N, CA, C and O atoms as a GROMACS GRO file, in nm:
protein
  360
    1UNK      N    1  16.392  13.759   4.160
    1UNK     CA    2  16.327  13.673   4.258
    1UNK      C    3  16.357  13.525   4.229
    1UNK      O    4  16.374  13.446   4.322
    2UNK      N    5  16.363  13.489   4.101
    2UNK     CA    6  16.382  13.349   4.066
    2UNK      C    7  16.520  13.296   4.106
    2UNK      O    8  16.537  13.175   4.122
    3UNK      N    9  16.617  13.383   4.123
    3UNK     CA   10  16.749  13.336   4.165
    3UNK      C   11  16.754  13.300   4.313
    3UNK      O   12  16.854  13.246   4.360
    4UNK      N   13  16.646  13.330   4.387
    4UNK     CA   14  16.642  13.300   4.530
    4UNK      C   15  16.553  13.181   4.564
    4UNK      O   16  16.519  13.161   4.681
    5UNK      N   17  16.515  13.102   4.464
    5UNK     CA   18  16.428  12.987   4.488
    5UNK      C   19  16.505  12.878   4.563
    5UNK      O   20  16.625  12.861   4.545
    6UNK      N   21  16.433  12.806   4.647
    6UNK     CA   22  16.493  12.695   4.721
    6UNK      C   23  16.509  12.575   4.629
    6UNK      O   24  16.429  12.555   4.538
    7UNK      N   25  16.611  12.496   4.653
    7UNK     CA   26  16.629  12.374   4.575
    7UNK      C   27  16.557  12.259   4.645
    7UNK      O   28  16.543  12.257   4.767
    8UNK      N   29  16.512  12.165   4.565
    8UNK     CA   30  16.440  12.049   4.619
    8UNK      C   31  16.542  11.948   4.671
    8UNK      O   32  16.626  11.900   4.595
    9UNK      N   33  16.534  11.917   4.798
    9UNK     CA   34  16.629  11.822   4.857
    9UNK      C   35  16.603  11.680   4.805
    9UNK      O   36  16.697  11.602   4.793
   10UNK      N   37  16.478  11.648   4.776
   10UNK     CA   38  16.446  11.516   4.721
   10UNK      C   39  16.509  11.499   4.583
   10UNK      O   40  16.569  11.395   4.553
   11UNK      N   41  16.496  11.603   4.499
   11UNK     CA   42  16.552  11.596   4.365
   11UNK      C   43  16.705  11.593   4.369
   11UNK      O   44  16.767  11.520   4.292
   12UNK      N   45  16.764  11.672   4.458
   12UNK     CA   46  16.910  11.672   4.466
   12UNK      C   47  16.963  11.541   4.524
   12UNK      O   48  17.075  11.500   4.491
   13UNK      N   49  16.885  11.475   4.608
   13UNK     CA   50  16.928  11.349   4.669
   13UNK      C   51  16.908  11.230   4.576
   13UNK      O   52  16.997  11.145   4.564
   14UNK      N   53  16.791  11.224   4.508
   14UNK     CA   54  16.756  11.106   4.429
   14UNK      C   55  16.760  11.129   4.278
   14UNK      O   56  16.756  11.032   4.202
   15UNK      N   57  16.767  11.253   4.235
   15UNK     CA   58  16.777  11.282   4.092
   15UNK      C   59  16.645  11.284   4.016
   15UNK      O   60  16.645  11.298   3.894
   16UNK      N   61  16.533  11.271   4.087
   16UNK     CA   62  16.401  11.280   4.023
   16UNK      C   63  16.316  11.381   4.099
   16UNK      O   64  16.337  11.407   4.217
   17UNK      N   65  16.220  11.438   4.028
   17UNK     CA   66  16.134  11.539   4.090
   17UNK      C   67  16.036  11.475   4.188
   17UNK      O   68  15.995  11.360   4.171
   18UNK      N   69  15.999  11.552   4.289
   18UNK     CA   70  15.896  11.508   4.383
   18UNK      C   71  15.763  11.571   4.341
   18UNK      O   72  15.758  11.645   4.243
   19UNK      N   73  15.657  11.541   4.414
   19UNK     CA   74  15.525  11.598   4.381
   19UNK      C   75  15.521  11.749   4.397
   19UNK      O   76  15.442  11.817   4.331
   20UNK      N   77  15.605  11.802   4.484
   20UNK     CA   78  15.604  11.946   4.509
   20UNK      C   79  15.695  12.026   4.418
   20UNK      O   80  15.693  12.149   4.420
   21UNK      N   81  15.776  11.956   4.338
   21UNK     CA   82  15.867  12.028   4.248
   21UNK      C   83  15.788  12.116   4.152
   21UNK      O   84  15.688  12.072   4.096
   22UNK      N   85  15.832  12.237   4.135
   22UNK     CA   86  15.765  12.332   4.047
   22UNK      C   87  15.669  12.424   4.120
   22UNK      O   88  15.614  12.515   4.060
   23UNK      N   89  15.649  12.401   4.250
   23UNK     CA   90  15.554  12.482   4.325
   23UNK      C   91  15.596  12.629   4.330
   23UNK      O   92  15.515  12.718   4.305
   24UNK      N   93  15.721  12.653   4.361
   24UNK     CA   94  15.768  12.792   4.371
   24UNK      C   95  15.760  12.862   4.236
   24UNK      O   96  15.715  12.976   4.226
   25UNK      N   97  15.805  12.793   4.131
   25UNK     CA   98  15.798  12.851   3.996
   25UNK      C   99  15.654  12.870   3.952
   25UNK      O  100  15.623  12.966   3.882
   26UNK      N  101  15.564  12.778   3.994
   26UNK     CA  102  15.423  12.789   3.961
   26UNK      C  103  15.360  12.913   4.026
   26UNK      O  104  15.284  12.985   3.962
   27UNK      N  105  15.394  12.936   4.151
   27UNK     CA  106  15.342  13.054   4.222
   27UNK      C  107  15.394  13.182   4.157
   27UNK      O  108  15.319  13.278   4.140
   28UNK      N  109  15.522  13.185   4.120
   28UNK     CA  110  15.578  13.302   4.053
   28UNK      C  111  15.511  13.328   3.919
   28UNK      O  112  15.483  13.442   3.884
   29UNK      N  113  15.486  13.222   3.843
   29UNK     CA  114  15.416  13.237   3.715
   29UNK      C  115  15.275  13.290   3.737
   29UNK      O  116  15.227  13.373   3.660
   30UNK      N  117  15.210  13.242   3.841
   30UNK     CA  118  15.076  13.289   3.873
   30UNK      C  119  15.078  13.437   3.912
   30UNK      O  120  14.989  13.512   3.873
   31UNK      N  121  15.178  13.478   3.987
   31UNK     CA  122  15.191  13.619   4.025
   31UNK      C  123  15.218  13.707   3.904
   31UNK      O  124  15.180  13.824   3.902
   32UNK      N  125  15.284  13.651   3.801
   32UNK     CA  126  15.308  13.725   3.677
   32UNK      C  127  15.183  13.728   3.590
   32UNK      O  128  15.177  13.802   3.492
   33UNK      N  129  15.083  13.646   3.625
   33UNK     CA  130  14.960  13.641   3.548
   33UNK      C  131  14.959  13.534   3.441
   33UNK      O  132  14.867  13.530   3.360
   34UNK      N  133  15.059  13.448   3.439
   34UNK     CA  134  15.068  13.342   3.340
   34UNK      C  135  15.005  13.215   3.396
   34UNK      O  136  15.073  13.129   3.452
   35UNK      N  137  14.874  13.204   3.381
   35UNK     CA  138  14.798  13.094   3.440
   35UNK      C  139  14.833  12.961   3.376
   35UNK      O  140  14.846  12.860   3.446
   36UNK      N  141  14.849  12.959   3.245
   36UNK     CA  142  14.881  12.834   3.175
   36UNK      C  143  15.017  12.782   3.219
   36UNK      O  144  15.031  12.663   3.248
   37UNK      N  145  15.116  12.868   3.224
   37UNK     CA  146  15.251  12.828   3.267
   37UNK      C  147  15.248  12.779   3.412
   37UNK      O  148  15.313  12.680   3.446
   38UNK      N  149  15.172  12.848   3.496
   38UNK     CA  150  15.158  12.807   3.635
   38UNK      C  151  15.100  12.667   3.644
   38UNK      O  152  15.148  12.584   3.721
   39UNK      N  153  14.995  12.641   3.567
   39UNK     CA  154  14.931  12.510   3.569
   39UNK      C  155  15.025  12.401   3.518
   39UNK      O  156  15.028  12.291   3.572
   40UNK      N  157  15.102  12.431   3.415
   40UNK     CA  158  15.194  12.332   3.360
   40UNK      C  159  15.310  12.301   3.454
   40UNK      O  160  15.358  12.188   3.459
   41UNK      N  161  15.354  12.400   3.530
   41UNK     CA  162  15.465  12.378   3.623
   41UNK      C  163  15.422  12.291   3.740
   41UNK      O  164  15.496  12.200   3.780
   42UNK      N  165  15.305  12.316   3.795
   42UNK     CA  166  15.252  12.233   3.904
   42UNK      C  167  15.102  12.261   3.915
   42UNK      O  168  15.063  12.362   3.974
   43UNK      N  169  15.019  12.174   3.859
   43UNK     CA  170  14.875  12.197   3.860
   43UNK      C  171  14.814  12.199   4.000
   43UNK      O  172  14.707  12.256   4.019
   44UNK      N  173  14.882  12.140   4.096
   44UNK     CA  174  14.830  12.137   4.232
   44UNK      C  175  14.815  12.275   4.293
   44UNK      O  176  14.725  12.298   4.373
   45UNK      N  177  14.903  12.366   4.256
   45UNK     CA  178  14.897  12.503   4.312
   45UNK      C  179  14.767  12.571   4.272
   45UNK      O  180  14.693  12.620   4.358
   46UNK      N  181  14.739  12.574   4.144
   46UNK     CA  182  14.619  12.642   4.096
   46UNK      C  183  14.493  12.572   4.146
   46UNK      O  184  14.396  12.637   4.183
   47UNK      N  185  14.494  12.439   4.147
   47UNK     CA  186  14.377  12.364   4.193
   47UNK      C  187  14.352  12.385   4.342
   47UNK      O  188  14.237  12.391   4.385
   48UNK      N  189  14.457  12.396   4.421
   48UNK     CA  190  14.439  12.421   4.565
   48UNK      C  191  14.388  12.563   4.590
   48UNK      O  192  14.304  12.584   4.677
   49UNK      N  193  14.438  12.659   4.514
   49UNK     CA  194  14.389  12.797   4.529
   49UNK      C  195  14.241  12.803   4.494
   49UNK      O  196  14.163  12.866   4.565
   50UNK      N  197  14.202  12.737   4.386
   50UNK     CA  198  14.060  12.733   4.349
   50UNK      C  199  13.977  12.662   4.455
   50UNK      O  200  13.865  12.704   4.485
   51UNK      N  201  14.029  12.556   4.512
   51UNK     CA  202  13.958  12.483   4.617
   51UNK      C  203  13.935  12.573   4.738
   51UNK      O  204  13.825  12.575   4.794
   52UNK      N  205  14.037  12.645   4.778
   52UNK     CA  206  14.024  12.734   4.894
   52UNK      C  207  13.922  12.845   4.866
   52UNK      O  208  13.840  12.878   4.951
   53UNK      N  209  13.928  12.903   4.746
   53UNK     CA  210  13.833  13.010   4.712
   53UNK      C  211  13.689  12.958   4.708
   53UNK      O  212  13.599  13.020   4.764
   54UNK      N  213  13.668  12.845   4.641
   54UNK     CA  214  13.533  12.788   4.634
   54UNK      C  215  13.487  12.743   4.772
   54UNK      O  216  13.371  12.760   4.808
   55UNK      N  217  13.578  12.684   4.850
   55UNK     CA  218  13.544  12.642   4.986
   55UNK      C  219  13.508  12.760   5.076
   55UNK      O  220  13.415  12.751   5.156
   56UNK      N  221  13.583  12.869   5.062
   56UNK     CA  222  13.552  12.988   5.142
   56UNK      C  223  13.416  13.044   5.106
   56UNK      O  224  13.341  13.087   5.193
   57UNK      N  225  13.383  13.042   4.977
   57UNK     CA  226  13.251  13.088   4.934
   57UNK      C  227  13.142  12.997   4.989
   57UNK      O  228  13.036  13.043   5.031
   58UNK      N  229  13.168  12.865   4.988
   58UNK     CA  230  13.070  12.769   5.041
   58UNK      C  231  13.050  12.789   5.191
   58UNK      O  232  12.938  12.779   5.241
   59UNK      N  233  13.159  12.818   5.263
   59UNK     CA  234  13.147  12.845   5.407
   59UNK      C  235  13.066  12.972   5.428
   59UNK      O  236  12.979  12.977   5.516
   60UNK      N  237  13.093  13.075   5.348
   60UNK     CA  238  13.020  13.201   5.358
   60UNK      C  239  12.871  13.180   5.334
   60UNK      O  240  12.787  13.239   5.403
   61UNK      N  241  12.838  13.096   5.237
   61UNK     CA  242  12.697  13.069   5.205
   61UNK      C  243  12.636  12.960   5.293
   61UNK      O  244  12.519  12.925   5.277
   62UNK      N  245  12.716  12.906   5.386
   62UNK     CA  246  12.672  12.800   5.477
   62UNK      C  247  12.618  12.678   5.401
   62UNK      O  248  12.515  12.621   5.435
   63UNK      N  249  12.692  12.642   5.298
   63UNK     CA  250  12.653  12.528   5.216
   63UNK      C  251  12.672  12.397   5.293
   63UNK      O  252  12.761  12.387   5.378
   64UNK      N  253  12.589  12.300   5.263
   64UNK     CA  254  12.604  12.169   5.328
   64UNK      C  255  12.707  12.083   5.255
   64UNK      O  256  12.732  11.969   5.295
   65UNK      N  257  12.767  12.134   5.148
   65UNK     CA  258  12.862  12.059   5.068
   65UNK      C  259  13.008  12.100   5.091
   65UNK      O  260  13.094  12.070   5.009
   66UNK      N  261  13.036  12.166   5.200
   66UNK     CA  262  13.172  12.216   5.228
   66UNK      C  263  13.272  12.102   5.231
   66UNK      O  264  13.378  12.111   5.169
   67UNK      N  265  13.240  11.996   5.302
   67UNK     CA  266  13.332  11.882   5.313
   67UNK      C  267  13.360  11.822   5.175
   67UNK      O  268  13.475  11.793   5.141
   68UNK      N  269  13.255  11.802   5.097
   68UNK     CA  270  13.271  11.745   4.963
   68UNK      C  271  13.355  11.836   4.874
   68UNK      O  272  13.436  11.787   4.795
   69UNK      N  273  13.337  11.965   4.886
   69UNK     CA  274  13.415  12.059   4.805
   69UNK      C  275  13.562  12.046   4.837
   69UNK      O  276  13.645  12.037   4.746
   70UNK      N  277  13.597  12.045   4.964
   70UNK     CA  278  13.738  12.036   5.002
   70UNK      C  279  13.800  11.900   4.967
   70UNK      O  280  13.913  11.894   4.919
   71UNK      N  281  13.726  11.793   4.990
   71UNK     CA  282  13.779  11.660   4.957
   71UNK      C  283  13.798  11.647   4.806
   71UNK      O  284  13.901  11.596   4.761
   72UNK      N  285  13.702  11.692   4.729
   72UNK     CA  286  13.714  11.686   4.583
   72UNK      C  287  13.828  11.772   4.533
   72UNK      O  288  13.906  11.729   4.448
   73UNK      N  289  13.840  11.893   4.585
   73UNK     CA  290  13.946  11.984   4.542
   73UNK      C  291  14.084  11.932   4.574
   73UNK      O  292  14.174  11.937   4.490
   74UNK      N  293  14.103  11.881   4.694
   74UNK     CA  294  14.233  11.827   4.734
   74UNK      C  295  14.265  11.702   4.652
   74UNK      O  296  14.379  11.681   4.613
   75UNK      N  297  14.164  11.620   4.627
   75UNK     CA  298  14.185  11.500   4.545
   75UNK      C  299  14.225  11.537   4.403
   75UNK      O  300  14.317  11.476   4.347
   76UNK      N  301  14.157  11.634   4.343
   76UNK     CA  302  14.193  11.678   4.208
   76UNK      C  303  14.333  11.737   4.204
   76UNK      O  304  14.407  11.714   4.108
   77UNK      N  305  14.369  11.812   4.306
   77UNK     CA  306  14.504  11.869   4.311
   77UNK      C  307  14.609  11.758   4.318
   77UNK      O  308  14.710  11.764   4.249
   78UNK      N  309  14.584  11.659   4.402
   78UNK     CA  310  14.679  11.547   4.414
   78UNK      C  311  14.688  11.469   4.283
   78UNK      O  312  14.798  11.431   4.242
   79UNK      N  313  14.575  11.445   4.219
   79UNK     CA  314  14.576  11.374   4.091
   79UNK      C  315  14.652  11.455   3.987
   79UNK      O  316  14.730  11.399   3.910
   80UNK      N  317  14.629  11.584   3.983
   80UNK     CA  318  14.700  11.671   3.889
   80UNK      C  319  14.850  11.667   3.909
   80UNK      O  320  14.927  11.665   3.813
   81UNK      N  321  14.893  11.666   4.035
   81UNK     CA  322  15.036  11.662   4.065
   81UNK      C  323  15.097  11.527   4.024
   81UNK      O  324  15.208  11.523   3.971
   82UNK      N  325  15.025  11.419   4.049
   82UNK     CA  326  15.075  11.286   4.012
   82UNK      C  327  15.082  11.272   3.859
   82UNK      O  328  15.180  11.218   3.806
   83UNK      N  329  14.980  11.320   3.790
   83UNK     CA  330  14.981  11.312   3.644
   83UNK      C  331  15.096  11.394   3.586
   83UNK      O  332  15.164  11.347   3.495
   84UNK      N  333  15.119  11.515   3.638
   84UNK     CA  334  15.229  11.597   3.590
   84UNK      C  335  15.362  11.527   3.613
   84UNK      O  336  15.448  11.526   3.525
   85UNK      N  337  15.380  11.470   3.730
   85UNK     CA  338  15.504  11.401   3.761
   85UNK      C  339  15.523  11.279   3.672
   85UNK      O  340  15.633  11.252   3.625
   86UNK      N  341  15.415  11.205   3.650
   86UNK     CA  342  15.422  11.087   3.564
   86UNK      C  343  15.458  11.125   3.421
   86UNK      O  344  15.543  11.061   3.360
   87UNK      N  345  15.395  11.228   3.368
   87UNK     CA  346  15.426  11.274   3.232
   87UNK      C  347  15.568  11.328   3.223
   87UNK      O  348  15.633  11.314   3.119
   88UNK      N  349  15.615  11.387   3.329
   88UNK     CA  350  15.751  11.442   3.331
   88UNK      C  351  15.855  11.329   3.332
   88UNK      O  352  15.963  11.344   3.275
   89UNK      N  353  15.823  11.218   3.395
   89UNK     CA  354  15.916  11.107   3.403
   89UNK      C  355  15.922  11.024   3.275
   89UNK      O  356  16.019  10.952   3.251
   90UNK      N  357  15.818  11.035   3.194
   90UNK     CA  358  15.815  10.956   3.070
   90UNK      C  359  15.910  11.014   2.968
   90UNK      O  360  15.921  10.962   2.857
   0.00000   0.00000   0.00000
């Protein structure tokens, strides 16, 4: 499966990774059950999956905090992706 991954056009054009680089490998690691490897490849994937699961539960329970849950989760995912990219560039 890994030999069929798409290449990043941003990375091939500019020579540096974008925020989405590692997403496909992260999902594959998660499917293999390697949560730590998945998080290290792209933390945004795992954080977004957790956000969707927690948000779905909040919708099911008719929580008044649904908006806050999604905004917080998406923000944490974005911060995780930026931190990973920053550490990768150093």
